[in-house]
N, C-alpha and C positions, 0 to 999 in steps of 0.2 A: 504494499500500500504506500509506504514511503517512497519507494522507487517510482511508482506511478505518479505520485504528487510532484516529485522533482522533475520527472520527464515532462509533464504538462506545463510546468512553469518555465522550463528551459526552451520549449519550442514555441515559436511564434504562432499566434492564432489566425494570423492573415498574412498575405503576401506582403513584403516590404513595400512601403509607400514609394512612389516615384519621387525623384528629387524635385523639391519645390522650385529650385533654380535650374533652368534648362541647360545652363553651361557648367553645372557642377560647381566646384570651388574656384573656378577660373574667373578672374575679373581683369579686363583690359582697362587701362587708364591712359587715355590718349590726350596729349596737350599739343595744341596748335599755337604757334607764335603768330597770331593774326591781328593783335591789337597794337595800334600805335599810341604811345603815351607822350603827351606834351605837358611841360610844366611852365607856367607863366613866370616871367621875372619877378624876383622878390627884392626887398630892401637889402642893402649891404649888411645891416646888422639888426639884431633884436636883443632886447634886455631879458634877464632872467625874471620869470614871472609873467612875462607877456606871451600871448597866444600868437602863434606864427600862422597866418592864413596862407595855405599852399593851394593855389588854383590849378586844377588838373583838367586836361581835355583828352578824352579817349576816343579814338576813331578807328575805322577799318578802311582798307586793309593795312597791314604793317609793311614796312620796307624789307623786313626780314623774311627768310624762307619759313613758311608756316610749319613745315614738317622737320625743320632743323637739319637739312642737308647742306647748309652753307651757301645756298644760291640766293643772294639778295637781288631785289628788283625794285625799280622806282615805283612810286605809288601813282598809278594813273588817275585815281579819283580818291575822295575822301568822304566817308559816311560816318556820322556820329554813332557812337556805341552807347545805347541806352541801358540803364540798370546793370552797370558793370561795377563790381566791387573794386574799390580802390583803397589800398593799404599803403601807408607811408611810414617810413621809419627815419627818425633823425638820430644820427650817431654823433656824439660830442665826446671825443676821448673814449672813455669806458662807459659812458651813459648812453642808453638807448631809450628814445621816447616814441611810442607808436601812435598812430591815428588811423581812422578809417571812415569811409562814406561811400555812398552809391552815386553813380552818374545820373543826370537828368535826361530828358529827351534830346537835348542838344549835345549830349556826350560830355557835359561839364559837371564839376563838382569842386567844392572847396573843403579841404580837410584843415581843421584848426588844432594845432598841437601846442599845449603850454610848455614853455621852457621851465621845468621844475627847479625848485630852489637848490637841488643838489647838482644842477648842470654846471660844469666848470666854465667860468668866465675867461675871456681872452683867447678861447679856441675857436677854430672853424668848424662849422657843422657840415656833415655829409648827409645826403638824402638817398634813400632807396625808395622808388615808387613802383608798386607792383599792382597791375590791373588784371582781373580774371573774371570769367563768366562761364558757368556751367551751361552747356548747350544740350547735352543728352545725358540722362542718368537712368540706366536700366540695370537689371541684376547682373548683366554680363559686361557692360561697357559704360564707361564715363568718358565723355568728350568735353574738354574744358579749353576756352580760348584764353591766351595769356598775352601780356606785354609788360615790359619792364624799362625803367629809365633810372640811371644812377647819376647823381650830381655831386662832384667833389667840390669842396670849398664853397658851399652854397651861400652861406652867410656867417658873419662873426657874432659870437655870443658875447654880450656885455653885462657887466654887473649892475 
């Protein structure tokens, strides 16, 4: 009787369910470098405690090769990129200050980042601007557009 009870608990009562995900455990993540990121000129310096308004414009296509094979091309036209996530990081020495916003219908946004009291005065700030938008999200594949701009010596931090 004990053997019969163990046998019935060890055996499945029905056939195994088909995988809920048609592609199994495989997930493809495709990134296309198709966004062009422009940053408006800013003042030469900002004071600690001040909010730095960083005006960004995101458009399509990028001048970069969208699939990353290194073949750049001129932009024949420009179309605003709406509802694109824009993340900006300000690096000042060992301090990193992040900010974020979404673009509007004209592909524009302003990200305001406060220069915190622990920001070192007298140093130059570096900017990293990253734009991205998820275009497809299925159980098997995620397709995301991306764009990037780095600005060295963007502005000076004053006390």
